[in-house]
Backbone as CSV, one residue per row, in Angstrom:
resi,resn,N_x,N_y,N_z,CA_x,CA_y,CA_z,C_x,C_y,C_z
1,MET,-18.401,34.026,-2.999,-18.758,34.041,-1.696,-17.776,32.816,-0.947
2,LEU,-18.129,31.932,-1.242,-17.992,31.035,-0.736,-16.794,30.222,-1.002
3,SER,-16.702,30.463,-2.466,-15.326,30.028,-2.999,-13.821,30.956,-1.992
4,HIS,-14.423,32.085,-2.544,-13.911,32.783,-1.860,-13.510,32.419,0.013
5,ILE,-13.965,31.957,0.793,-13.722,32.165,2.205,-12.933,30.587,2.192
6,LEU,-13.747,29.690,1.107,-12.945,27.801,0.977,-11.202,28.667,0.791
7,ILE,-10.881,29.204,-0.725,-9.499,29.367,-1.105,-9.077,30.965,0.211
8,VAL,-9.273,30.961,1.330,-8.377,31.896,2.268,-8.228,30.782,3.439
9,LEU,-9.403,30.134,3.393,-9.173,28.858,4.860,-8.141,28.224,4.218
10,ALA,-8.046,27.336,2.661,-7.092,26.922,2.181,-5.751,27.168,2.518
11,VAL,-5.781,28.727,2.150,-4.798,29.728,2.530,-3.608,29.195,3.870
12,VAL,-4.611,28.923,4.819,-4.669,29.110,6.369,-3.964,28.698,6.976
13,ALA,-4.674,27.168,6.012,-4.832,25.974,6.719,-2.884,25.346,5.929
14,PHE,-2.637,25.582,4.547,-0.843,25.824,4.327,0.018,26.796,4.902
15,LEU,-0.724,28.088,5.138,0.450,28.115,6.102,1.252,27.754,7.938
16,PHE,-0.122,27.497,8.187,-0.829,26.714,9.913,-0.134,25.351,9.590
17,ARG,0.480,24.419,9.041,-0.216,23.082,8.484,0.777,22.296,9.723
18,LYS,1.807,22.637,10.184,2.662,22.509,11.371,2.131,22.193,12.008
19,PRO,1.432,23.126,13.016,0.870,23.835,14.091,-0.546,22.236,14.061
20,LEU,-1.013,22.447,13.090,-2.384,21.777,12.654,-2.473,20.270,12.734
21,LEU,-0.790,20.005,12.008,-0.823,18.182,11.966,-0.502,18.636,13.651
22,ARG,0.529,19.147,13.950,0.617,18.819,15.746,-0.564,18.317,16.405
23,LEU,-1.748,19.446,16.217,-2.958,18.954,16.941,-3.266,17.800,16.426
24,LEU,-3.693,18.092,15.004,-4.078,16.197,14.627,-3.182,14.642,15.650
25,GLN,-2.075,15.246,15.337,-1.796,13.781,16.108,-1.315,13.897,17.903
26,SER,-2.204,14.962,18.181,-2.796,14.558,19.204,-4.325,14.277,19.556
27,ARG,-4.705,14.859,18.513,-5.898,14.229,18.606,-6.705,12.548,17.915
28,LEU,-5.560,12.357,17.203,-6.028,10.965,15.957,-4.001,10.074,16.505
29,PRO,-3.692,9.492,17.115,-2.898,9.344,17.099,-2.299,8.247,16.134
30,ASP,-3.990,7.563,15.720,-3.139,6.235,15.050,-2.671,7.118,13.432
31,ARG,-2.047,6.185,13.074,-1.202,6.485,11.817,-2.057,6.848,10.150
32,GLN,-2.847,6.110,10.325,-3.931,5.005,9.748,-4.952,6.364,9.093
33,LYS,-5.578,6.177,10.355,-6.586,7.543,10.553,-6.383,9.207,10.066
34,ARG,-5.242,9.490,10.784,-5.344,11.114,10.508,-4.622,11.783,9.163
35,HIS,-4.070,10.358,8.481,-3.769,9.969,7.039,-5.942,9.943,5.640
36,GLN,-5.852,9.423,6.645,-7.411,9.045,6.650,-8.046,10.902,6.506
37,VAL,-7.993,11.600,7.660,-8.767,12.146,7.208,-8.022,13.525,6.379
38,LEU,-6.731,13.334,6.655,-6.321,14.717,5.413,-7.490,14.316,4.751
39,GLY,-7.082,12.962,3.882,-7.349,12.981,2.730,-9.109,13.297,2.057
40,VAL,-9.566,12.885,3.306,-11.049,13.126,3.168,-11.985,15.357,3.209
41,VAL,-10.652,16.214,3.307,-10.619,16.930,3.887,-9.237,17.824,2.857
42,ILE,-8.598,16.711,2.088,-8.240,16.976,0.983,-9.425,17.362,-0.603
43,THR,-10.196,16.168,-0.414,-11.155,15.844,-0.915,-12.379,16.329,-1.720
44,ALA,-12.173,17.013,-0.294,-13.619,17.986,-0.417,-13.361,19.551,-0.765
45,PHE,-11.763,19.917,-0.284,-11.441,20.656,-1.358,-11.592,20.428,-3.181
46,LEU,-10.882,19.670,-3.227,-11.023,19.640,-4.832,-12.562,19.111,-5.737
47,LEU,-13.183,18.606,-4.843,-14.805,18.377,-5.526,-14.860,19.763,-5.585
48,VAL,-15.048,21.257,-4.105,-15.863,22.547,-4.380,-14.344,23.107,-5.169
49,ILE,-13.103,22.775,-5.403,-12.929,24.169,-6.966,-13.735,23.222,-8.316
50,ALA,-13.697,21.420,-7.860,-13.921,21.397,-9.541,-15.185,22.047,-9.506
51,VAL,-16.108,21.907,-8.841,-17.358,22.050,-9.395,-17.580,23.507,-9.004
52,ARG,-17.088,24.321,-8.531,-16.898,25.758,-9.155,-16.210,25.761,-10.347
53,LEU,-15.168,25.586,-10.858,-15.019,25.673,-12.568,-15.492,25.377,-13.671
54,LEU,-16.978,24.412,-13.245,-17.216,23.566,-13.826,-18.717,23.931,-14.049
55,ALA,-19.304,24.913,-13.204,-20.082,25.325,-12.330,-19.261,27.424,-13.745
56,LEU,-18.386,27.073,-13.689,-18.181,28.699,-14.515,-17.596,28.889,-16.041
57,PHE,-17.351,27.332,-16.313,-16.909,27.473,-17.633,-18.898,26.422,-18.426
58,TRP,-19.660,26.510,-17.666,-21.387,25.760,-18.351,-21.942,26.784,-18.592
């Protein structure tokens, strides 16, 4: 159930990435900090997907 929610959130974030990026730019004007936040979000999604795959094949 949680994985379905995360997949939907990932798709929504991909579809609305331009407005989200503009919102993030207004919140974090520093480019390095903005990239750090995006990196953390992407890493979190990848970790969740990896854990779900590991649990599936366990």
